[in-house]
C-alpha positions in Angstrom: 17.8 13.2 11.2 20.2 13.9 8.3 22.1 10.7 8.0 20.8 8.0 5.7 19.2 5.4 7.9 18.9 1.8 6.7 15.8 0.8 8.5 15.7 -2.9 9.3 11.9 -2.9 9.3 11.9 -1.3 5.8 14.4 -3.7 4.2 13.1 -6.4 1.8 13.6 -10.1 2.7 13.5 -12.6 -0.1 12.3 -16.1 0.8 12.2 -18.9 -1.8 8.7 -20.3 -2.4 6.8 -22.2 -5.1 3.2 -22.3 -6.3 0.9 -20.5 -8.6 -0.3 -16.9 -8.5 -3.8 -15.9 -7.7 -6.7 -16.4 -10.1 -6.9 -13.9 -13.0 -8.9 -10.8 -12.3 -7.3 -10.1 -8.9 -3.5 -10.1 -8.7 -1.5 -8.1 -11.2 -4.2 -8.1 -13.8 -3.9 -4.5 -15.1 -1.8 -3.4 -18.1 1.7 -2.1 -17.2 1.5 1.3 -19.0 -1.6 3.4 -19.4 -1.1 6.9 -17.9 -0.8 9.5 -20.7 2.5 8.9 -22.5 4.3 7.7 -19.3 5.5 4.1 -19.3 6.5 1.6 -16.7 10.1 1.8 -17.7 13.3 2.8 -15.9 14.7 6.0 -17.5 18.2 5.9 -16.0 17.6 9.4 -14.6 18.5 8.1 -11.1 21.2 5.9 -9.7 20.8 3.4 -6.8 19.9 3.7 -4.0 16.6 5.6 -4.2 16.4 7.7 -1.0 13.1 9.0 0.4 12.8 11.9 2.7 9.2 13.1 3.4 5.8 11.7 2.5 2.2 11.6 3.7 -0.6 9.1 3.2 -4.1 8.0 4.2 -4.8 4.3 5.0 -7.9 2.5 6.0 -8.9 -1.1 7.0 -12.1 -2.8 6.1 -14.0 -6.0 6.7 -14.3 -8.3 3.7 -17.9 -8.8 2.5 -17.2 -11.9 0.4 -14.8 -14.5 1.9 -15.0 -16.7 -1.2 -13.7 -13.8 -3.4 -11.1 -13.0 -0.7 -9.8 -16.5 -0.8 -9.6 -16.3 -4.6 -7.6 -13.1 -4.4 -4.8 -14.9 -2.4 -2.3 -17.0 -4.3 -2.4 -20.7 -3.5 0.9 -20.6 -1.7 -0.7 -18.4 1.0 -3.3 -19.2 3.5 -6.4 -17.5 4.7 -5.7 -15.5 7.9 -7.8 -16.1 11.1 -8.9 -12.5 10.8 -9.3 -11.4 7.2 -8.9 -7.7 6.5 -8.7 -5.4 3.4 -6.3 -2.4 3.4 -6.6 0.6 1.0 -4.1 3.4 0.9 -3.2 6.6 -1.0 0.4 7.9 -0.6 2.3 10.9 -1.8 6.1 10.7 -1.9 6.6 14.5 -2.5 10.1 15.0 -1.2 13.0 12.8 -2.3 16.8 12.9 -1.7 17.4 10.7 -4.8 14.6 9.5 -7.0 11.3 10.6 -8.6 8.5 12.2 -6.7 5.3 10.3 -7.2 1.9 9.3 -5.8 0.9 5.7 -5.1 -2.2 3.8 -4.2 -2.6 0.2 -3.1 -5.2 -2.5 -2.3 -4.1 -5.4 -0.1 -5.5 -8.3 1.7 -4.2 -9.9 4.9 -2.8 -13.4 4.2 -0.7 -16.0 6.0 2.8 -17.0 4.7 4.7 -19.7 6.6 2.5 -19.2 9.6 2.9 -15.4 9.7 0.5 -12.7 8.6 1.3 -10.1 6.0 -0.4 -7.8 3.5 -0.5 -9.4 0.0 -0.5 -6.5 -2.5 -3.2 -7.0 -5.1 -2.4 -3.8 -7.0 -0.2 -0.7 -6.6 -0.8 2.1 -9.1 1.8 4.9 -9.3 2.2 8.1 -11.2 5.9 7.8 -12.3 7.5 5.3 -14.7 10.8 5.0 -12.8 8.8 4.2 -9.5 6.7 1.7 -11.5 9.6 -0.1 -13.0 11.8 -0.1 -9.9 9.1 -1.5 -7.7 7.8 -4.1 -10.2 11.1 -5.5 -11.4 13.2 -5.2 -8.2 10.7 -6.0 -5.5 7.8 -7.6 -7.3 5.3 -5.0 -6.3 2.3 -5.1 -8.7 2.8 -1.5 -9.9 0.9 -0.1 -12.9 0.8 3.5 -14.3 -2.2 5.5 -13.3 -3.4 9.0 -12.3 -3.6 9.5 -8.5 -4.5 12.6 -6.4 -4.3 13.3 -2.6 -6.2 16.4 -1.4 -5.7 17.8 2.1 -8.3 20.0 3.8 -9.3 21.1 7.3 -9.9 17.9 9.1 -10.4 15.9 5.9 -8.1 14.0 3.5 -9.3 12.6 0.1 -7.3 10.3 -2.1 -8.4 9.2 -5.5 -6.9 6.5 -7.7 -8.1 6.6 -11.3 -8.9 3.8 -13.7 -7.3 3.4 -17.1 -7.3 6.5 -19.1 -7.2 8.8 -16.0 -10.8 10.1 -16.1 -12.9 7.8 -14.0 -12.1 7.1 -10.4 -11.2 3.5 -9.6 -11.8 4.4 -6.0 -12.0 7.4 -3.7 -10.8 7.1 -0.1 -11.9 9.9 2.3 -10.7 10.2 5.9 -12.4 12.6 8.2 -10.3 13.4 11.3 -12.1 12.3 14.5 -11.6 10.8 17.9 -11.4 7.1 17.0 -12.8 4.6 19.6 -11.1 1.7 21.2 -12.3 -0.7 18.5 -10.4 1.2 15.8 -7.3 1.5 18.0 -7.4 -2.3 18.5 -7.3 -2.8 14.8 -4.4 -0.4 14.4 -2.5 -2.3 17.2 -3.3 -5.6 15.6 -1.9 -4.7 12.1 1.2 -2.7 13.2 3.8 -5.6 12.9 2.7 -7.0 9.6 4.9 -6.8 6.5 3.9 -6.4 2.9 4.1 -9.5 0.7 4.9 -9.6 -3.0 5.9 -12.2 -5.6 9.2 -11.8 -7.6 10.4 -14.6 -9.9 9.0 -17.4 -7.9 9.9 -15.9 -4.6 8.0 -14.2 -1.8 9.3 -10.8 -1.0 8.7 -9.4 2.4 8.9 -5.6 2.9 8.6 -3.7 6.2 6.8 -5.1 9.3 8.2 -5.8 12.7 7.0 -2.6 14.3 5.3 -3.3 17.7 4.2 0.3 18.3 0.8 1.2 16.9 0.7 4.1 14.5 -1.2 6.4 16.9 1.7 6.3 19.3 4.4 7.3 16.8 3.9 11.0 16.9 4.4 11.2 20.7 7.4 8.8 20.5 9.1 10.4 17.5 7.6 14.0 17.1 10.4 15.1 14.7 9.6 12.2 12.4 5.8 11.5 12.6 2.5 13.4 12.5 -0.6 11.1 12.8 -4.3 11.8 12.8 -6.9 9.1 13.3 -10.3 9.3 11.7 -13.3 7.8 10.0 -13.0 6.3 6.5 -15.4 6.3 3.6 -14.6 4.3 0.4 -16.4 4.8 -2.9 -15.8 2.7 -6.0 -17.8 1.7 -9.1 -20.0 -1.3 -8.5 -19.1 -2.8 -11.9 -17.4 -6.0 -12.9 -14.1 -4.4 -13.9 -13.7 -2.8 -10.4 -11.3 -4.8 -8.2 -12.9 -3.6 -5.0 -16.3 -4.6 -6.3 -15.2 -8.1 -7.2 -13.3 -8.4 -3.9 -16.3 -7.3 -1.8 -15.6 -4.6 0.8 -17.5 -4.4 4.0 -17.6 -1.7 6.8 -14.6 0.4 7.6 -12.8 -0.5 10.8 -10.0 2.0 11.2 -8.3 4.8 9.3 -5.5 7.3 9.8 -3.4 10.0 8.0 0.3 9.9 8.6 3.2 12.2 7.6 6.8 10.9 7.9 10.0 13.0 7.6 12.9 10.6 7.6 15.6 9.6 5.1 15.6 6.0 4.2 16.1 3.6 1.3 14.6 0.2 0.5 17.4 -2.3 0.3 16.6 -5.9 -0.7 18.6 -8.5 1.2 
């Protein structure tokens, strides 16, 4: 598909809302710029719109181990979901039509907004200053500058998001390809329609969502666009007070997958 597709499910929707952000130590708590000499600043190297073409990523879902910490991580304007879940991802946007190539990681919790579930983004480190500034100031994504890697091996994918300074891992997410059972597929079906939720200038920004088809069916439905492998996740992180995942409390892994998507699209707020 060569034509630029404006995907309805990938467009941002801004909805006015009031209230306070989450307690310090969870949402948006990290400094903006701290990856070498790179800064979370728009360089004017690119003009709008930013157009993506091909990327791959690993993503895993976990039980929360501390519901009190989970509730603290969600801003007051949001509600606890009936089924709390934690999402951890590492993504590589390695081919762009217009815009910087960069890696990204994210930690999110499922929350309720106006009666609908969505993934509230707690942190979203990236490796490029333009990607950081565009996401933070145009969409409200809690992007910060960090070092991130994504390694691909025979039947194994390993993503690492580094802490400030770029030497110590903030977390390492490993996914080993395997035949996932029905319980994992049920989780992937459950989460497939949920959007991401961010805060921008007192508003809630919704990005994505609306897809009814679970990720493990996408390759058979759209083989020219998607490659998907399911697997088992393992998450490692420092058990120290400055680790967001440690403070949040992460339980057992429930489902994981690697996905590769080749499709031109842009993210257009509306």
